[in-house]
Kinemage of the C-alpha trace (Angstrom):
@kinemage 1
@onewidth
@group {chain A} dominant
@subgroup {mainchain}
@vectorlist {calphas} color= white
{ca unk a 1} P 202.045 95.103 41.982
{ca unk a 2} L 201.230 91.818 43.701
{ca unk a 3} L 202.443 93.136 47.074
{ca unk a 4} L 200.026 96.055 46.831
{ca unk a 5} L 196.922 93.831 46.830
{ca unk a 6} L 197.198 92.677 50.487
{ca unk a 7} L 198.043 96.192 51.631
{ca unk a 8} L 195.071 97.630 49.766
{ca unk a 9} L 192.736 95.002 51.237
{ca unk a 10} L 194.039 95.712 54.751
{ca unk a 11} L 193.563 99.451 54.219
{ca unk a 12} L 189.998 98.936 53.003
{ca unk a 13} L 189.219 96.781 56.047
{ca unk a 14} L 190.768 99.351 58.401
{ca unk a 15} L 188.764 102.197 56.873
{ca unk a 16} L 185.598 100.093 56.763
{ca unk a 17} L 185.796 99.238 60.444
{ca unk a 18} L 186.389 102.870 61.369
{ca unk a 19} L 183.393 103.880 59.260
{ca unk a 20} L 181.007 101.638 61.205
{ca unk a 21} L 182.535 101.753 64.702
{ca unk a 22} L 181.939 104.855 66.833
{ca unk a 23} L 183.798 107.238 67.220
{ca unk a 24} L 185.060 106.490 63.702
{ca unk a 25} L 187.864 108.556 62.264
{ca unk a 26} L 187.702 110.902 65.247
{ca unk a 27} L 189.505 108.106 67.120
{ca unk a 28} L 192.785 108.876 65.352
{ca unk a 29} L 193.348 112.401 66.723
{ca unk a 30} L 191.793 111.409 70.055
{ca unk a 31} L 194.408 108.698 70.529
{ca unk a 32} L 197.380 110.353 68.878
{ca unk a 33} L 196.948 113.830 70.331
{ca unk a 34} L 195.289 112.908 73.610
{ca unk a 35} L 192.407 115.332 73.076
{ca unk a 36} L 189.873 113.058 74.772
{ca unk a 37} L 189.568 111.634 78.282
{ca unk a 38} L 187.523 108.954 80.009
{ca unk a 39} L 184.983 106.953 78.028
{ca unk a 40} L 185.746 108.852 74.829
{ca unk a 41} L 189.342 107.704 74.924
{ca unk a 42} L 188.240 104.151 75.713
{ca unk a 43} L 185.937 104.165 72.683
{ca unk a 44} L 188.716 105.522 70.482
{ca unk a 45} L 191.104 102.825 71.684
{ca unk a 46} L 188.494 100.133 71.064
{ca unk a 47} L 187.766 101.395 67.529
{ca unk a 48} L 191.435 101.612 66.582
{ca unk a 49} L 192.198 98.232 68.145
{ca unk a 50} L 189.335 96.553 66.310
{ca unk a 51} L 190.243 98.202 63.011
{ca unk a 52} L 193.935 97.358 63.234
{ca unk a 53} L 193.303 93.796 64.432
{ca unk a 54} L 190.883 93.016 61.622
{ca unk a 55} L 193.175 94.681 59.089
{ca unk a 56} L 196.071 92.513 60.268
{ca unk a 57} L 193.975 89.333 59.997
{ca unk a 58} L 192.807 90.282 56.508
{ca unk a 59} L 196.395 91.073 55.492
{ca unk a 60} L 197.567 87.650 56.640
{ca unk a 61} L 194.672 85.859 54.922
{ca unk a 62} L 195.198 87.620 51.605
{ca unk a 63} L 198.941 86.963 51.688
{ca unk a 64} L 198.280 83.292 52.438
{ca unk a 65} L 195.767 83.086 49.595
{ca unk a 66} L 198.209 84.687 47.167
{ca unk a 67} L 200.960 82.279 48.216
{ca unk a 68} L 198.657 79.302 47.619
{ca unk a 69} L 197.622 80.685 44.222
{ca unk a 70} L 201.274 81.210 43.302
{ca unk a 71} L 202.180 77.669 44.344
{ca unk a 72} L 199.285 76.218 42.340
{ca unk a 73} L 200.398 78.157 39.262
{ca unk a 74} L 203.930 76.782 39.561
{ca unk a 75} L 202.706 73.196 39.831
{ca unk a 76} L 200.864 73.412 36.521
């Protein structure tokens, strides 16, 4: 269950960024299926890049925090 916490946090961050960054969830089919061109595709790439980058950073931070908590528990 402990491994699910960082993944859940990263998923929440990914979804949260897509909720507030235009074009939002429309960016997924635009990028994956190539249904958009020009500035629309640029916006979709920016939204997905921002969401995935922030999700990766949050994943790393939560994993690091859990490792520190685990080490502190073992010391006691």
